[in-house]
C-alpha positions as CSV (number, residue, x, y, z in Angstrom):
1,X,-153.7,-0.8,-113.2
2,X,-155.2,1.9,-115.3
3,X,-153.1,4.6,-117.0
4,X,-154.4,7.3,-114.6
5,X,-153.6,5.1,-111.5
6,X,-150.1,4.5,-112.9
7,X,-149.6,8.2,-113.3
8,X,-150.9,8.9,-109.8
9,X,-148.6,6.3,-108.3
10,X,-145.7,7.9,-110.2
11,X,-146.7,11.3,-108.8
12,X,-146.6,9.9,-105.3
13,X,-143.1,8.5,-105.8
14,X,-141.9,11.9,-107.2
15,X,-143.5,13.7,-104.3
16,X,-141.3,11.7,-101.8
17,X,-138.2,12.6,-103.9
18,X,-136.9,9.4,-105.5
19,X,-135.1,8.5,-102.3
20,X,-135.4,5.0,-103.7
21,X,-137.5,2.9,-106.0
22,X,-140.3,0.5,-105.5
23,X,-137.9,-2.3,-106.2
24,X,-135.2,-0.8,-103.9
25,X,-132.7,-0.5,-106.8
26,X,-129.9,2.0,-106.3
27,X,-129.1,4.7,-108.9
28,X,-126.5,7.5,-108.7
29,X,-125.0,10.4,-110.5
30,X,-121.6,8.8,-111.0
31,X,-120.0,5.4,-111.1
32,X,-121.5,2.1,-112.2
33,X,-125.0,3.3,-111.3
34,X,-124.6,6.7,-113.0
35,X,-126.7,8.2,-115.7
36,X,-125.1,6.3,-118.6
37,X,-126.1,3.0,-116.8
38,X,-129.5,3.9,-115.3
39,X,-131.3,1.6,-117.8
40,X,-129.1,-1.3,-116.6
41,X,-129.8,-0.7,-112.9
42,X,-133.5,-1.8,-113.2
43,X,-135.6,-2.9,-116.2
44,X,-138.2,-0.3,-115.1
45,X,-135.6,2.4,-116.1
46,X,-135.4,1.4,-119.8
47,X,-136.9,4.7,-120.9
48,X,-133.7,6.4,-119.7
49,X,-131.9,4.8,-122.6
50,X,-134.6,4.5,-125.3
51,X,-136.8,7.6,-124.7
52,X,-137.0,10.2,-127.5
53,X,-138.3,13.0,-125.3
54,X,-135.9,13.0,-122.5
55,X,-134.9,15.8,-120.1
56,X,-132.8,17.9,-119.5
57,X,-132.1,19.6,-122.8
58,X,-130.3,22.7,-124.1
59,X,-133.1,25.2,-124.8
60,X,-131.9,26.6,-128.1
61,X,-133.4,27.4,-131.5
62,X,-136.7,28.4,-129.9
63,X,-139.9,28.7,-131.9
64,X,-142.2,31.6,-131.3
65,X,-145.7,30.5,-130.1
66,X,-148.7,32.0,-128.5
67,X,-147.8,30.9,-125.0
68,X,-150.3,32.1,-122.4
69,X,-148.9,33.2,-119.1
70,X,-149.0,30.6,-116.4
71,X,-150.5,31.5,-113.1
72,X,-149.6,30.4,-109.7
73,X,-151.5,30.4,-106.4
74,X,-148.9,29.4,-104.0
75,X,-150.1,29.8,-100.4
76,X,-147.9,29.3,-97.4
77,X,-147.5,25.7,-96.8
78,X,-144.0,24.3,-97.0
79,X,-144.0,21.4,-94.5
80,X,-140.4,20.1,-94.3
81,X,-137.1,19.9,-96.0
82,X,-135.6,16.5,-96.9
83,X,-132.1,15.3,-97.9
84,X,-133.0,12.2,-99.8
85,X,-129.5,11.3,-100.9
86,X,-130.0,12.6,-104.5
87,X,-131.1,16.2,-103.8
88,X,-132.6,18.5,-101.2
89,X,-136.3,18.7,-101.4
90,X,-139.0,21.0,-99.9
91,X,-142.4,19.3,-99.5
92,X,-145.8,21.0,-99.5
93,X,-149.3,20.3,-98.3
94,X,-152.4,20.7,-100.4
95,X,-153.7,24.0,-101.8
96,X,-150.8,25.4,-103.9
97,X,-151.7,25.5,-107.6
98,X,-150.3,26.2,-111.0
99,X,-152.6,27.0,-113.9
100,X,-151.4,26.6,-117.5
101,X,-152.9,25.6,-120.8
102,X,-156.4,25.5,-119.2
103,X,-155.3,22.9,-116.6
104,X,-154.8,23.1,-112.9
105,X,-151.8,21.3,-111.3
106,X,-151.0,21.1,-107.6
107,X,-147.5,21.7,-106.2
108,X,-146.1,18.6,-104.6
109,X,-142.5,19.7,-103.9
110,X,-139.5,21.6,-105.2
111,X,-135.9,20.4,-105.2
112,X,-132.5,21.6,-106.5
113,X,-129.8,20.5,-108.9
114,X,-126.2,21.9,-109.1
115,X,-125.0,22.7,-111.7
116,X,-128.2,23.3,-113.6
117,X,-129.6,20.3,-115.6
118,X,-131.2,22.3,-118.4
119,X,-129.1,24.9,-120.4
120,X,-130.4,28.1,-121.9
121,X,-128.8,28.7,-125.4
122,X,-125.8,26.7,-124.4
123,X,-125.4,28.3,-121.0
124,X,-125.3,26.2,-117.8
125,X,-126.2,27.9,-114.5
126,X,-124.7,27.2,-111.0
127,X,-128.0,25.8,-109.7
128,X,-131.6,25.1,-110.8
129,X,-134.8,24.5,-108.9
130,X,-137.6,22.2,-110.1
131,X,-141.1,22.8,-108.8
132,X,-143.0,19.6,-109.4
133,X,-146.8,19.7,-109.9
134,X,-149.4,17.1,-110.7
135,X,-153.0,17.4,-111.9
136,X,-155.9,15.2,-110.7
137,X,-155.1,12.5,-113.3
138,X,-151.4,12.4,-112.3
139,X,-150.1,14.4,-115.3
140,X,-146.9,16.3,-114.4
141,X,-145.8,19.9,-114.9
142,X,-142.4,21.1,-113.8
143,X,-141.5,24.8,-113.5
144,X,-137.7,25.3,-113.7
145,X,-136.0,28.3,-112.2
146,X,-132.3,29.0,-112.9
147,X,-129.9,30.6,-110.3
148,X,-127.2,33.0,-111.3
149,X,-124.3,33.7,-109.0
150,X,-124.9,37.1,-107.4
151,X,-126.6,38.5,-104.4
152,X,-127.5,36.3,-101.5
153,X,-131.0,34.8,-101.8
154,X,-133.0,35.5,-98.6
155,X,-135.4,32.6,-99.2
156,X,-132.6,30.1,-99.9
157,X,-130.9,31.3,-96.6
158,X,-134.1,30.3,-94.7
159,X,-134.2,26.9,-96.4
160,X,-130.5,26.2,-96.0
161,X,-130.6,27.0,-92.3
162,X,-132.8,23.9,-91.9
163,X,-131.1,21.8,-94.6
164,X,-130.3,18.3,-93.3
165,X,-126.7,17.3,-93.6
166,X,-127.2,13.6,-94.2
167,X,-129.1,11.6,-96.7
168,X,-132.4,10.3,-95.3
169,X,-132.7,13.1,-92.8
170,X,-135.7,15.5,-92.6
171,X,-136.2,18.8,-90.8
172,X,-139.3,20.9,-90.2
173,X,-139.5,24.4,-91.7
174,X,-140.8,27.5,-90.0
175,X,-144.2,28.9,-90.9
176,X,-144.5,31.4,-93.7
177,X,-142.4,29.9,-96.4
178,X,-144.2,30.0,-99.8
179,X,-143.0,28.7,-103.1
180,X,-143.8,32.1,-104.6
181,X,-140.6,33.3,-102.9
182,X,-138.6,31.2,-105.2
183,X,-139.9,32.8,-108.4
184,X,-138.8,36.0,-110.2
185,X,-141.3,38.6,-110.8
186,X,-141.1,38.1,-114.6
187,X,-142.6,34.7,-115.4
188,X,-142.0,34.6,-119.2
189,X,-141.0,31.1,-120.0
190,X,-140.0,28.4,-122.5
191,X,-142.1,25.3,-122.9
192,X,-141.2,21.8,-124.1
193,X,-142.3,18.2,-123.7
194,X,-139.9,16.2,-121.7
195,X,-139.4,13.6,-119.0
196,X,-138.3,13.1,-115.4
197,X,-134.6,13.8,-115.1
198,X,-134.2,10.9,-112.7
199,X,-135.1,7.2,-113.0
200,X,-137.4,5.9,-114.4
201,X,-137.1,8.9,-116.8
202,X,-140.9,8.7,-117.6
203,X,-142.0,11.0,-120.5
204,X,-145.0,13.2,-121.0
205,X,-143.8,15.8,-118.5
206,X,-144.8,19.4,-119.3
207,X,-141.7,21.6,-118.8
208,X,-142.0,25.4,-118.2
209,X,-138.5,26.9,-117.9
210,X,-138.6,30.5,-116.6
211,X,-136.4,32.7,-118.8
212,X,-135.2,35.1,-116.1
213,X,-132.9,33.7,-113.5
214,X,-132.8,34.6,-109.8
215,X,-129.6,35.0,-107.8
216,X,-127.9,33.0,-105.1
217,X,-124.5,33.7,-103.6
218,X,-121.5,31.5,-104.3
219,X,-121.5,30.5,-100.7
220,X,-125.1,29.3,-100.9
221,X,-124.5,27.2,-104.0
222,X,-121.4,25.8,-102.4
223,X,-123.2,24.9,-99.3
224,X,-125.7,22.8,-101.3
225,X,-123.0,21.1,-103.3
226,X,-120.9,20.3,-100.3
227,X,-123.9,18.9,-98.4
228,X,-124.7,16.5,-101.2
229,X,-121.0,15.8,-102.0
230,X,-121.5,15.4,-105.7
231,X,-122.9,17.1,-108.8
232,X,-126.5,16.0,-109.2
233,X,-127.3,17.0,-112.8
234,X,-128.2,14.5,-115.5
235,X,-126.3,15.1,-118.7
236,X,-128.0,17.0,-121.6
237,X,-130.3,14.8,-123.7
238,X,-131.0,15.0,-127.5
239,X,-133.8,17.3,-128.5
240,X,-134.7,15.1,-131.4
241,X,-138.0,16.2,-133.2
242,X,-139.2,18.4,-130.3
243,X,-139.7,22.1,-130.5
244,X,-138.9,24.6,-127.7
245,X,-141.7,27.1,-127.6
246,X,-141.4,30.7,-126.4
């Protein structure tokens, strides 16, 4: 299989939310199949242990760079919301794009982690959303948005009203829900080279972490956490030789 086909296959797996793996191996966020043992669950997960550019990280000691604004063209098009046993994920049809560094990526899905996986200058947030995109060659770009505890988030309310209560369940979403409603107005961001935060922890993922958080109420964060029944954040990984650009 060519590199581009491998990347494309990886993208498809991400788009369905890592509900399982091709080999059917189970991984989890705690216990014997938890993050410290992911590389032992399946040989395909070796990168989770040996990778040098793993995510998430603490975005500290940033380096100033000439980062061009990224642009989104998110049309209405959320199709359904899935509880895949590891997170709650919203899927999208074609036609929603991210433009960054002269490349165009298409939005596949977004999903949530609580508490946040990445940290900003040592600070962990109650919840984090990951908007997962892929270009035509299967290269991945993730836009991360942090949630501060505060005012109720109207968009999250619409999603949670349809959130499946059990792993493996899926519900349709009403028309008119756009990923643009998840983003703050100020899209200043940090950028770093990282990985998937779930097995197989593949590297080469372009991370764009929005600096300004949005808000969600404590009740909204609690509803997500109680629905999953566990914290679904991978522990912070070493930065190693990478730079966090801003």
